[in-house]
C-alpha positions in Angstrom: 0.0 -0.3 0.0 2.6 2.1 0.9 4.4 1.7 -2.2 1.6 2.2 -4.3 0.8 5.6 -2.2 4.7 6.7 -3.2 4.5 5.5 -7.0 1.3 7.2 -7.4 2.9 10.5 -5.8 6.0 9.9 -8.0 3.9 10.3 -10.7 2.1 13.5 -9.8 5.5 15.3 -9.3 6.5 13.7 -12.9 3.6 15.2 -14.6 3.9 18.4 -12.6 7.3 18.7 -13.8 6.9 17.9 -17.3 4.0 20.5 -17.5 6.5 23.3 -15.5 9.1 22.3 -18.4 6.4 22.3 -21.2 5.6 26.1 -20.2 8.9 27.3 -19.9 9.7 25.8 -23.3 6.3 27.6 -24.8 7.3 30.6 -23.2 10.5 31.0 -24.9 8.6 31.1 -28.1 9.7 29.2 -31.5 13.3 29.4 -32.9 14.1 29.2 -36.5 17.8 28.0 -37.4 19.9 30.8 -38.7 21.4 28.1 -41.0 17.7 27.6 -42.8 17.0 31.7 -43.2 18.7 33.3 -46.3 17.5 37.1 -47.5 17.6 38.2 -50.6 17.5 42.2 -51.4 15.1 42.0 -54.9 14.7 45.8 -55.1 16.7 48.9 -53.5 18.3 51.7 -54.9 21.8 51.1 -53.8 23.3 49.1 -56.1 25.4 45.7 -55.4 24.8 43.3 -58.2 25.4 44.8 -61.3 23.0 43.1 -63.8 20.0 44.0 -61.7 18.1 47.3 -61.8 18.3 50.4 -59.3 15.3 52.0 -58.6 14.1 54.0 -55.4 12.4 51.9 -53.0 12.7 48.4 -50.9 11.6 45.0 -51.4 13.5 41.2 -50.1 12.6 37.7 -50.2 13.1 35.7 -46.6 13.4 32.2 -47.0 12.4 30.3 -43.8 12.1 26.3 -43.5 8.6 26.4 -44.1 7.6 29.8 -45.8 9.1 32.6 -47.9 8.2 35.9 -47.0 8.6 38.9 -49.2 9.0 42.3 -47.5 7.5 45.0 -49.3 7.4 45.1 -53.2 9.4 48.2 -54.5 7.7 50.8 -56.4 7.8 49.2 -60.0 6.1 45.6 -60.6 8.4 45.6 -63.5 11.7 46.2 -62.1 10.7 43.6 -59.1 9.5 41.1 -61.0 13.0 41.3 -63.7 15.5 41.3 -60.8 13.6 38.4 -59.3 13.7 36.4 -62.7 17.4 37.4 -62.7 18.1 36.3 -59.3 16.4 32.9 -60.3 13.4 33.7 -58.0 10.0 32.5 -58.8 7.1 34.3 -57.5 5.3 31.4 -56.7 7.6 30.3 -54.5 6.4 33.4 -52.2 3.6 32.4 -49.5 3.3 35.5 -47.6 3.8 39.4 -48.5 4.3 41.7 -45.8 4.5 45.3 -46.8 5.9 48.0 -44.2 3.7 50.8 -44.8 1.6 52.8 -47.6 4.0 54.8 -49.2 4.5 53.8 -53.5 7.9 53.0 -53.3 7.0 49.7 -50.8 3.9 48.9 -52.1 3.9 49.8 -56.1 4.8 46.8 -57.4 2.6 44.6 -55.6 -0.6 44.5 -58.3 2.0 43.4 -61.1 3.4 40.4 -58.4 -0.1 39.5 -57.7 -1.0 38.7 -61.2 2.2 36.3 -61.1 1.0 34.8 -57.9 -2.4 35.8 -56.2 -1.9 32.5 -53.9 -0.5 34.5 -51.4 -1.5 36.1 -47.8 -0.8 39.9 -47.5 -0.1 41.0 -44.0 -0.9 45.1 -43.8 -1.1 47.3 -41.0 -4.6 48.0 -40.5 -4.3 51.8 -41.3 -4.3 51.0 -44.9 -6.6 52.3 -46.9 -9.7 50.1 -47.9 -9.5 50.6 -51.3 -6.0 49.1 -51.1 -7.4 46.3 -49.1 -10.1 46.1 -51.7 -7.8 46.1 -54.6 -5.3 43.2 -53.4 -8.4 41.3 -52.6 -9.9 41.4 -55.6 -6.8 39.4 -57.4 -7.7 36.9 -55.0 -4.8 37.3 -52.5 -5.7 37.1 -48.4 -5.8 40.0 -46.8 -4.2 39.9 -42.7 -4.8 43.5 -41.0 -2.1 43.6 -38.6 -2.4 46.3 -35.8 -0.7 45.0 -32.4 2.3 43.3 -32.4 1.9 39.5 -33.0 4.0 36.0 -33.7 2.9 35.6 -37.5 3.3 32.0 -37.3 6.1 30.5 -35.1 9.6 32.1 -34.7 8.4 35.4 -37.3 7.0 38.2 -35.7 5.6 41.8 -36.7 6.2 44.7 -34.4 2.4 45.8 -35.2 1.7 49.5 -36.6 4.6 52.1 -35.0 3.6 55.5 -35.7 5.8 57.2 -36.6 3.9 60.1 -38.6 3.3 57.2 -40.6 2.4 53.9 -39.5 4.6 51.0 -40.2 5.5 47.1 -39.3 8.7 45.8 -39.0 9.6 41.8 -39.5 11.4 40.0 -36.8 12.6 36.5 -36.9 13.9 34.7 -33.9 17.0 33.0 -35.0 19.5 30.7 -32.7 21.8 33.6 -33.4 19.7 36.3 -32.2 16.8 38.2 -33.5 16.6 39.4 -37.3 15.1 42.7 -37.9 13.5 44.1 -41.2 12.7 47.6 -41.6 11.1 49.3 -44.9 11.7 53.0 -44.0 12.0 53.1 -40.2 9.7 56.0 -39.7 8.9 55.0 -36.3 12.7 55.4 -35.4 15.0 52.4 -36.3 15.9 52.1 -32.5 12.6 52.5 -31.8 11.7 49.9 -33.4 14.8 47.5 -32.1 13.8 48.1 -29.0 10.0 46.9 -30.2 11.5 43.6 -31.5 13.3 43.0 -28.4 10.5 43.6 -26.3 8.0 41.2 -27.9 10.9 38.5 -28.5 12.5 38.9 -26.1 16.0 37.9 -27.3 19.3 39.4 -28.2 19.6 41.2 -31.7 21.6 39.6 -34.3 21.2 41.8 -37.4 19.2 45.0 -38.3 18.6 45.3 -42.0 16.8 47.7 -44.3 15.7 51.3 -44.7 16.9 53.9 -41.3 15.2 56.6 -43.1 18.4 59.3 -42.1 19.0 59.8 -45.5 19.2 63.9 -44.3 20.3 63.2 -40.7 23.1 65.2 -39.5 26.1 63.3 -38.4 25.3 64.0 -34.7 22.0 61.9 -35.4 23.5 59.3 -36.6 26.3 59.0 -34.3 23.9 58.6 -31.7 21.9 55.8 -33.2 25.0 53.9 -33.2 25.5 54.1 -29.5 21.8 52.9 -29.3 22.4 50.4 -31.4 25.8 49.4 -29.4 24.3 49.8 -26.3 21.1 47.6 -27.3 23.6 45.1 -28.4 22.8 44.6 -32.0 25.6 42.9 -33.3 25.3 43.1 -37.3 23.9 46.2 -39.3 22.7 46.2 -43.1 21.5 50.0 -44.0 20.1 49.9 -47.4 17.4 52.3 -49.1 16.6 55.2 -47.0 20.0 54.7 -44.7 21.9 57.7 -46.7 25.6 57.0 -47.8 26.5 58.8 -44.9 24.8 56.6 -42.3 26.5 53.6 -44.5 29.9 55.0 -44.1 29.5 56.0 -40.3 27.8 52.3 -39.5 30.8 50.8 -41.4 33.8 53.0 -39.6 31.9 51.8 -36.3 30.6 47.5 -37.0 33.8 46.9 -39.1 33.6 43.5 -40.1 30.1 43.5 -38.8 28.9 45.8 -41.1 27.1 44.2 -44.1 26.9 46.0 -47.3 23.6 45.9 -49.0 21.8 47.0 -52.1 19.8 45.0 -55.2 20.9 41.6 -55.7 22.6 41.2 -52.1 22.5 37.5 -50.6 22.7 37.3 -46.6 23.1 34.0 -44.9 23.3 33.6 -41.3 
């Protein structure tokens, strides 16, 4: 009888311990293997691959183990699709389109892309005009409106709509190297976006890539942002699009080998 009681108590303790362990694992969130993640810049005003056309705007393809995300679509669909073709990217491999904000240099390529592949879910800020949402649906694509920060699928987050005069979302991928943060134009402030990424995904920041919205910023402001990045523990940076030549030069000086020169056609693997 005593052995049976101890056996039951042991089983109960094991179940409670297992439950606590599972709860702890769940609370840490899913992690994407860094070796299975790659990013290709498909549209940018900065040159990198001489075969590709540059134009003001931004778009990049993020390949994950189970899904591919086209983050922004640049300003012109013919340029976007021609660049994708030269990069051997089939539009039909894209599962998700994520639009950072409403400006034409980030959403202008969407209609032409949807003519090639409408079997996608388009994640866009809730503040987008209804007319825009209806047009996306008219191609047969699905629309998912984003307002609050959330986990879109395991290990992949949106910052939600952050307001910097222009409402904008950024993408966060939680990898075993740390967080990868992708910004469109960073209108809410690139430091604020990084802070939000750390808050929602609860991890260190490995890489920040995209537009930093600092083209006309004075040197003192850029250096202050670099200091904030270092304080926040950002390990690598890849500024492009609206970051500006001065910003890129100063980040390169401060980050050295952890600075990633970026432009249209750049491929980044972790």
